[in-house]
N, C-alpha and C positions, 0 to 999 in steps of 0.2 A: 228344444225351443224352436218354434217355427218363425223364420225370417220373412217379414212382410214389408213391402215398400209402399210408402204413402207420400204424396206431395201436396203442397198448398202454398198460398201466398204468405210472405212474411209480414202478416198484419195481425192486429189485435183480435180479430174474429177467431183466430186459431189457437189462442192461449189455452183453451180447455184441452186440446190435444197434447200440447207440450207439458201441461201439468200432469196429465194422466201418464204420459211416458216417463216423466221425471220421478213420479211417485211410485212407479212400478206396477201400475194397475193392469197393464197389458201383460207384462212378464209374469205376473201372478197366475195368468191363464195360459202360460206356455207360449206367449207370442212376443217375438222380438220385433216391435213395430219401429221401422227405421224411417224417420221423417226427413224430407229434403225440402228446403225453401225454394220456391220458384218465383223470383221477382218479375219475370217476364209475363206471368199471369196465365190466363185461361188458354190462350192459343197454344202456348208451349206445353201446358199440361195435357191438352187434347192430343198433342203429338206424342207425348210420353205414354199415354194410355194406348194409343194406336199401335205404337211400336213395342208394347209390353215391357217398357222400361220402368214402369211403375205398376203396382197392383190396384192402388186406390188413389183417387184425387178428390180434394175438397175444392169444388169448382163452381163457377158461375152457371146458373141454371140455363140461361139462354145460349151460352157458348157450347155446353155439352150437348144440348138438344140439337143444335145446328150440326155439330160434328158427328153425332150418331146417325142422323139422317144422311149425312155425307159419307157414311161407311165405317165409322169408328165402332169396332166390336166391343162396346161397353154398355153398361146399363146404370141407370140411377137406382140406388137402393133405398134412399131416404133423403128427406129434407134435412139440411144442417142448420141454416139460418132461415127462419120462416118470414121474417120481416123484409121489406124491400131494402135494397142498397141505395144509399144516396150518393150519386155521382156529382162531384163538384166540376163545374165547367171553368177552366182556368186559362188565363193568358199571361204573357210575361208582365211583370210588375210595371215596367216602363212602356208597355204597349199603348198605342192610341185607342185600342178597342175598349169601349166602356160598357156596352150592352150586348145582348145576344144578337140583336139586329146587325150590329157592326161586324160580326164574324160570318155572316151569310156569304157564301161563295169563296171563303178562305180555306186554308188547308188544316185538317185535323191531324194532330200527332196521335198515333196509335201504337200499341206495343207490337202487334202483328195482326194480320188479317185473321178474322174469326175470334179475336179477343173481345173482351167486354168493352174496352175502349173503342173498338171498331163498331160493334153492334149498337152500342148506346149512342154513337154519333148519328146513326140512322134514326133511332128513337127520338133523339132531340130534334133532328131536322124535320121529322114528320110532325112533331108537336108544334114546331115553329112555322109549319107550312112552306118549307123550302122544297126546291126541286131535288129529289133524292139522286137523280142521275148526275147532278152537278157536284156532288160531294167529292172532295179531294183528300188524299191521305199521305202522310209521311210516316214510315215505319221507324220507331225509335227504340224498340225492345223493352224498355223499362222506364222507371221514373227518372233515373239519371239521364237517359237518352232524351226524355221529354224536356228536362231542364235545358239541355244543350240546344235542342231544336227550337224551343220557344225563345231562347236567348239570342241565337244567331239568325232567327227568322226563317229557318227551313220548315218550321211548323208554326201555325198561328194560334191554335187552341188545343186543349188537352182535357179529356174527361178521365177522371180517376176518383176512387173512393174519397169522399170529402174529408174525412178525418185523417186518413193517411197522408194527404197532401197539405193539411192544415199547417204543419211546421214550416213548409216552404212558403206559405202565405205569410206566416208570422215573421219569417226571415226577410221578407221583401223580395223574394225570387219570383213567386207567382202572385197573381191577383185573381180572386174568384169573382166571376161576373154572373153566375147563376148556379142553380142546383137542378138535377134531373133524377128523381127517384125511379127505380125500376118498377114497372107495373106488374111485378110478380115476386115470389120468394127468391132471395138472392143466391144462396149457396146450397148446393146439394152434395151428397156423397156418391161418387161414381166409381164403378168397379169394372175391371175387364171381364169379358165373358169367360175367358179361360180360368180366371181366379174363381169366379162364381161357380163354374162347373166342377172344379176340383176341390175347393176349400170353402164352401158356403158355411160350414159350421164355424170356422175361424171368423168369418165375417159377422156371424151372429154375435159372437163373443165381443168383437170390436164395437159393434153398435150398442150392445148392452153397457159396455164401459163408458163410451163417450156420452151416451144419453144420461147416465148418472151424473157425469161431470157437468153437462150443460144445464141439466135441471137445477142443480145447486149453485151454479156459477155466480149468479148475482148476489147470493147470500154469503159468499166468502168474505170474512172481515177484511176491510181495507183493499178490496179488489180493485177499486178505482185507483188507488196509489200504486199498486203493483203494475197495473196496465200502463199508467202514465210513465212510470220509471222505465219499464221494459221497452216501451215503444216510442219513447221520446215525445210524449204528448203533454199538453197542459191538462191538469186534473179536471178543470171545468169542461173541457172538450170531451174528455173520457166520460164524465158524468152525464153529459148530454147524449153521447153515443149509447151508453148503457140504457138510458131511458127510452131510446128509440129501437133498441135491438131485442129481438125475440128469437131464441133458438128453437129449433123444431126437433121432435123425436119421433115423428110419424112418417109414413110413406107419403110422398107427394100425391095429391088427389088427381084423379083423372080429369075432372073439370078444369083444374089449373093447367094441366098439360095441354088440354084442348085450347084454352084461351091463349097460352103462350105461343103455340104453333100458329094459331090464327093471326096473331099480331106479327110474328116473324114472316109469315107468308105475305101479308099485306106490304111489308117493307122489302119484299123480294130477297130476304136473307136466306130463306129456305125455298127450294123449288116445289115442295109438296108437303103435305101433312101425312103422318103415319099413325099407326095404331098405338095405343097406350102401352101395350105389351112389347112393342119394338123399342121403347124408351125406358121403361121402368120394370124392375124385377124385385117385387116384394119378397122379403125373407121370412115373413110371419108364417 
């Protein structure tokens, strides 16, 4: 049995992986796929890939592209979720901020630099016409840190996946003042260069299994109830999310990679654009 390490956020997007692991779909192929939840998100997962502390990461597209350009020896092997990610823009429930205009010039809580919450703060600022050089950040590590920061005023607003944060809105801890969808597919499967070099055949088996699960995921009986119970969500929110979400089973297209890099370059998030082959390693 080959032991392989994989990381991802503890969110509903990743239930297909947990189901496949729990049902023995990987072990049937001689793979002991060991999943670790990373609540800190993409910035932390980039670090784990860079340090070879994990073999695979289910990671935000923009975050891993930025980190590979910055020297992370990993590659994208496939799209995982093809649809955009809808980021909710949140403030403390008792905050005086009511609109996006109100938070211009205030401090964004982010999990860490290079994370999705950091990069999407730039996307939001550009869309709002704000001065990108005036953006301010407070590192909070994870959602619990964001709750503390927005409550005590050390951070003013927080971008995080809309449905993951919805329970905090329902509880009267956060208030959502806007949405910001990513202008690209949201999650990809990234793998270290070392693992691809030594174990590409195992990676092909892993993709075959997860693609079967994501292709059939929405047709599973009562999957909406399973998701709602497992992730503490309202069933109507899960049903809305399922309607918006499309998993991908293909290699991310070169035109998409070019467009993402162009936008990240405009935002000064990356210093340069690179070749498709520097970022993507198809296994077909």
